[in-house]
C-alpha positions in Angstrom: -5.9 -9.1 -16.2 -2.4 -9.6 -14.8 -1.7 -12.7 -12.9 -0.1 -12.8 -9.5 3.7 -12.8 -9.6 4.3 -14.3 -6.2 5.9 -11.3 -4.8 3.2 -10.7 -2.2 5.5 -11.2 0.8 8.1 -8.9 -0.6 5.5 -6.1 -1.3 4.0 -6.5 2.2 7.5 -6.2 3.7 8.3 -3.1 1.6 5.0 -1.5 2.7 5.7 -2.3 6.4 9.2 -0.9 6.2 7.9 2.2 4.4 5.6 2.8 7.4 8.6 2.3 9.8 6.9 -0.7 11.4 8.5 -3.8 12.9 7.0 -7.2 12.3 6.0 -7.2 16.0 4.1 -3.8 15.8 2.3 -4.8 12.6 1.4 -8.2 14.0 0.0 -6.6 17.2 -2.0 -4.1 15.2 -3.8 -6.8 13.2 -3.9 -9.4 15.9 -1.6 -12.1 14.5 1.8 -13.3 15.6 5.1 -11.8 14.5 6.1 -15.2 13.3 3.1 -15.3 11.0 4.1 -11.9 9.5 7.7 -13.2 9.0 6.4 -16.4 7.3 4.3 -14.2 4.9 7.2 -11.9 4.1 9.5 -14.8 3.5 7.1 -16.6 1.2 6.6 -19.5 3.6 2.9 -19.0 3.7 0.1 -17.0 2.0 -2.2 -15.0 4.3 -5.9 -15.7 4.4 -8.1 -13.2 2.6 -9.1 -11.7 6.0 -5.5 -11.3 7.1 -4.6 -9.8 3.7 -7.4 -7.3 4.0 -6.3 -6.3 7.5 -2.7 -5.9 6.4 -3.6 -3.8 3.4 -6.0 -1.6 5.5 -3.4 -1.1 8.2 -0.6 -0.4 5.8 -2.8 1.8 3.6 -2.0 -0.1 0.4 -4.4 -1.6 -2.2 -4.8 -5.3 -2.4 -4.4 -5.0 -6.2 -1.0 -3.4 -5.7 0.1 -6.0 -3.2 -1.0 -9.0 -5.3 -0.5 -7.7 -8.9 1.7 -4.6 -8.5 -0.7 -2.4 -10.3 0.6 1.0 -9.2 3.5 2.6 -11.1 6.5 4.1 -9.3 5.1 7.6 -10.1 1.8 6.8 -8.4 3.6 5.4 -5.4 5.8 8.5 -5.1 2.8 10.9 -5.4 0.8 8.8 -2.9 3.7 9.1 -0.4 3.8 12.8 -0.9 0.1 13.2 -0.5 0.1 11.2 2.7 2.2 14.0 4.2 -0.3 16.8 3.3 -2.8 18.5 5.5 -6.5 18.3 4.6 -6.4 21.8 3.3 -3.4 21.0 1.1 -5.2 17.9 -0.2 -8.3 20.0 -1.2 -6.1 22.4 -3.0 -4.3 19.7 -4.9 -7.6 18.0 -5.8 -9.0 21.2 -7.2 -5.8 21.8 -9.2 -5.9 18.3 -10.7 -9.6 18.7 -11.6 -8.9 22.0 -13.3 -6.0 20.6 -15.2 -8.2 17.7 -16.5 -11.0 20.1 -17.4 -8.8 22.3 -19.5 -7.0 19.5 -21.2 -3.5 19.8 -19.5 -3.4 16.0 -19.0 -1.9 15.2 -22.4 
């Protein structure tokens, strides 16, 4: 298992910016102060487990990725594209991937 690399604040900031959120909007959404968000992003404090969970849920990122940077750039890119798809498009993509894996096109 990878150990944390102390980039949690940087990753949370990147996730916030990717969602076009200000520190104030994010803080309001999860019921903390904007100052607290700034302190987390600037590595002055580490959020509690409850706050980290709230941040990750609101930003739609995994806790593993924020703490350990588990997702590759390819996965992040695909995830961003998928977030722009309609439910019908997502169902089609899922069926396509499942078919690819069944017929062995994953190698």
